[in-house]
C-alpha positions in Angstrom: 0.0 0.0 0.0 1.4 3.3 -1.1 1.2 6.3 1.3 1.5 9.9 0.3 2.8 12.7 2.4 2.1 16.4 2.1 5.4 17.1 0.5 4.5 14.8 -2.4 1.7 17.2 -3.5 2.3 20.3 -5.6 2.1 23.6 -3.7 -0.2 25.2 -6.3 -1.8 23.8 -9.4 0.2 25.3 -12.3 -1.4 26.0 -15.6 0.0 26.6 -19.1 1.7 29.9 -18.2 3.2 28.6 -15.0 1.1 30.6 -12.6 -1.5 29.5 -10.1 -4.6 28.5 -11.9 -6.8 30.0 -9.2 -5.2 33.5 -9.3 -7.4 36.3 -10.5 -5.3 37.7 -13.4 -6.7 40.2 -15.8 -6.4 39.6 -19.6 -6.4 36.7 -22.0 -4.9 33.7 -20.1 -5.9 30.2 -18.9 -7.1 31.6 -15.6 -9.7 33.9 -17.2 -11.4 30.8 -18.7 -11.6 29.2 -15.3 -13.0 32.3 -13.7 -15.4 32.8 -16.6 -16.8 29.3 -16.1 -17.1 29.7 -12.3 -18.9 33.0 -12.6 -21.2 31.6 -15.3 -22.1 28.7 -12.9 -22.9 31.2 -10.1 -25.1 33.1 -12.6 -27.0 30.0 -13.7 -27.5 29.0 -10.1 -28.7 32.5 -9.1 -31.2 32.5 -11.9 -32.4 29.0 -11.0 -33.0 30.1 -7.4 -34.7 33.3 -8.6 -37.0 31.2 -10.9 -37.8 28.8 -8.1 -38.7 31.7 -5.8 -41.4 32.6 -8.4 -39.7 35.5 -10.3 -39.3 34.1 -13.8 -38.4 36.5 -16.6 -38.9 33.7 -19.2 -42.4 32.8 -17.8 -43.4 36.4 -17.8 -42.3 36.9 -21.4 -44.2 33.8 -22.5 -47.3 35.0 -20.7 -47.1 38.4 -22.4 -47.0 36.9 -25.9 -49.9 34.5 -25.2 -48.3 31.1 -24.4 
């Protein structure tokens, strides 16, 4: 059975440019894609919760056009 110690693990997850992938770096870089995806997931979840609370933009628009 193989055991791992803390010093076997990398200190930070390095991306293509050799910087921490979780760093908030402005501009066109691999980190921006990660942050874009994370913020998009937060936005989708926020809209889902808003819709479940009864405030639905899509449902209101469909009601206005007769569906």
